[in-house]
N, C-alpha and C positions, 0 to 999 in steps of 0.2 A: 514685224515678222513673227515675233511671238504670240501677239493677237490673232494674227492670220492661223497660224497652226492649232492654237487654241479653239478658235471657232472651229476649223476641220476636225479636231478631235471631239468637240462637242456635237457636231452632227454625226459624225461615225457612231458615238454614243446613242444617241436619240435613235438613228436606223437601227441599232441592235436591239433597242428595246422594244421598237415597234416590231421587229421580226419576231423577237421572243413572245408578244403578245399573241401574235397570230399563229405561231407554232403550239402556243400553249391551249389554243382552242381546238387543234386538230388531234386525233388520235397519234400516238406516239410513232407507230412504225408509217402510218402516211406522211406525218410532218416530215420525217427523215429522208423519206423518199423524195418530196418535194425539194429538199434542201440538196441531195443527191443529182436530182436533174439538174438544179440551177447551175451548181457549180461545173457540173459536166458540161454544159452549154457554154459557160462563159470562159473557163480555163484554156481551150486550145488555140487561143489569140495571145496569151500571155508567155512572157520570159519563162514562168515556173514549168510549163508543159515543154517548152523546150530543155530544160535542165532534167526533165525527168526523163525525156525520150533519149538524151544525151547517158545517163547514167544508165538506163536499161540496156542499151547499146554496149557499154563497157561490161555490164553483168552478165548479158547473156548476147554474146557475139556469134552465136549460132541460129538464134532466132530471126525469122524475118521482120522485115519492119512492119508488117500488117499486124503480126502477133505482137510486137512491142507497142504498137498504138493502141491493140485493144486492151492490153493490161493497163496502160495508160489512161484510157477511157474508164475503164473499170476503177482504177485508183480514185479518179475524180469522183465519182458518184460515192464512192466509200468515203471520201473526205467530207463531202457535203454532210453526209448522214452524221459523221462524227459532230462537225459543228452543231448541228440540231441537237444531238444527244447530251451535248455539255449542258445547253440551255435548257433541256429537259431532265436534268439528272435527278433532280428530287422525284419527279415522276417515276422514272425508270428503276431508281433505288426500292420505290414503294411497292415494287413487284418481284419477290423474290424470285420468281419462277424465269427472270431474264438473265441471270447471272448464274452459272454454275463454275463450281471450283473443282477441278479434279484433284482426286485425292484430299479433298478438305480436311479430313480427320487426322490423318497422318500429319499433314502440314501445320496443322494448329498447334498440335503435339509439338513438333520440332521449334516453331517459332516461340512457345512459350515457357522454351527452357531458358535458364538465365543467360546473361551477355547480350551484347549488342548485335544487331542484323542489318546488313545491307542487302538490298534488293534493287536489281536495275532491269529496266524494260526498254521497249524499244518502240517507235511511232508505228505500230502495228494493230489492227483491230481497232479498238478503242481504249487506248492505253489509259485513258483515266481510270477506268474498270478495274485495271491491272493493280492499280495503287489502291483503290478502294478494296478491292479482294486482300491483298496484302495485308492492310490494316485489319479487315475484319478477322483475318485468322491469327494475328497476333495482337500488339499492344504498344500503346505509344507511340504511333507512325508519325513520322515529320517527311514532307518529300522537298526536294529543292525545286524552283520553278524560275523561268527567264520572264521577268515583267515585260508586259508590252510597252510599246512607245507611246501609245495611248492612256494615260492614267486613269481616265474614266472608265475606258474597258477593262484596264487592269484591275480595277477595285471591284467590279460588276464581277468577274472570273472570280474574283478571291473570295467574294459574299459567296457565290455558287458552288464553289470548291471546298471552303474552309471546314464545314461540318463534316466532312469525312477524313478529315487528316488532325486528330485529337492534340497532337504536338507541333501543329503549326505549318505553315509553309514557308520555306527560307528562301528568300529572293537571292538569286545570283548577283553578285555586284551590289546588293542594297539599295536600289534605287528606289522602288516603292513596295509595300506590301507589309507582311509579317515579319518582323525581326529585322527590319531594314537598318538598325543601327549597330548589329553585329554579322560580321563577316560569316559566308557561308561555313568556311572551314571552321571558325570556332564553336557555330551553331550545331554543326552535323558531329565533330568529335565530343563535345559537351554530352549532346543527346545518347549517343552509343556509349559512352562512359557510363551512362544512367542505366544501362540495358534497355535503350529504346531501339526503334526500328526507323531507319532512313531509306526512303525510295528515291532514286534517280532515274532520268530517260537520257540515255547516253548512246544514240548512234549517229549523230551529227558529228560533222568535222571538229575538231578540236586542234587548230593552228598551235597551240601552246604545247602541245604534248610532245614529249621527248621521245617518243617512241612511234613507229609505223607498224602495223601488222597486218598478217594477210587477211584479204576480204575480197571474195570474187575474184581470186586471181590476181589481185593487185596488191599494193601496200598503201594501206589507208592509216590516217591518224585518228585514233579515238581518245578520249578523257581517260587518263588512269585514276580519276578521283573515286570511284567504286574500291580499286583495288589498294588504294592507299587507305582508304577509310576501313575496309575490312581487316587489311593486315593491320593497322594500328590497333584496332578494337579487339582482335584476336578472336572476332566473334564467328558468324555465319555470314556466307555470301550466297545470294540465290540471284536466279535470272527468270524472269516470268514473261509470259506473253498473253494477250487476249485476241481471240479468233472471233469475229462475227460469223454467226451461224445464218447462212442464207443471205437474204436482202433483208433481215429484220434485226430490230434492236435487242437482239439477244446475242449471249456471249459465253463463250467457254475460256476459263483461265486454265493454263497450265504453266507448271513451273519445274524449275531443276537447280539442284545445289551444287555451286562450283567449290573447288577447294580452294583453301586459304594458303598461299605460302608464306613461310616465314623462315626463311633460310639466313644466311649472313649476307648474301650478295640481295640486297634489297631493289636494284634495278632490274635483276634477273626476274626477281619475284612479279614485280609490279608488270613486266613485260609479259611474261606467261600468264598472268591472271586476266591481263587485258586481250590477249591473244586468245585466251579459253572464251570470254566473254563474246567477243567479234566472229568467232566461229559459230557459237550457237545463235548469234544473230542471223548470220548466212543460211545455216542449215534452216531455220524457221523461215525466213523471207522467200527461200527457194519454195517452200510447199504452199505458200499462199501469196505470192509475189503482187496480187491485186491489190493486197491488203496493207502494205507497206507505202509509206510517203516518200514516194522515190524524188519528187521535189523539193524536201527539205534538206536532203543533202547537197552540199554545193559542189562536190566532186567526189566520184568513186576513189580518187587516189589521193586526196587531200585529206 
């Protein structure tokens, strides 16, 4: 059983390398477009597509089925482009014109002030660009990530991403990758205490959360980790997003500072900060619903 799993993992890795070689021959925007078309062609027959449509129906009950299917199709094209862009990350970042940071000068000044900074984003646009922008405007950025089941692909992605996160990638659960011998909590808190930056992607379901907060008219569970870290560090709490511009690999980063609550009622503080995060997520998703990964969230209410 283990041998078969390892063989499958190696085959997946070999396929990814072959795809990467082909994509690197092509112009960036064309490669991303090809990937988008392939993913949009394959995914309508998958369970992920059905999940995306269910979530869209919950979020937008007044929309017609045709409109929800249109958004889902656009989302899959966007997903494919994002996959290609991760493979081509170094080529994209070698062209500064592809990444614009709104209010960059003011954000840089704020992020370079003393103290720890926590930033959260969601799976919208190309979220990898959000983390890179956060690190470019500040200093000593570390990000958390969830290791892939395939260790070969996991190490491949680590090599691709690690140059942009000078303080490392912190593996959730410590299965593979950088800092695997330390827990996520320890690594994050220590980095913040040293005045570093911590980036997290926080829009998926967290079944272990003690709180459910409003989200698209439902009660949904989100991780309270960003609120815990920001409150413990007493630093800054940011939320940021990436918007893809048109059908190209060009991006706009927008950001907003959220208040850090530190009253005598810790649970209320965590709930309020998490609710503020979810509210801003919802506002941004409503503006560009085709750029959010509806298939990643298992349930809009969970």
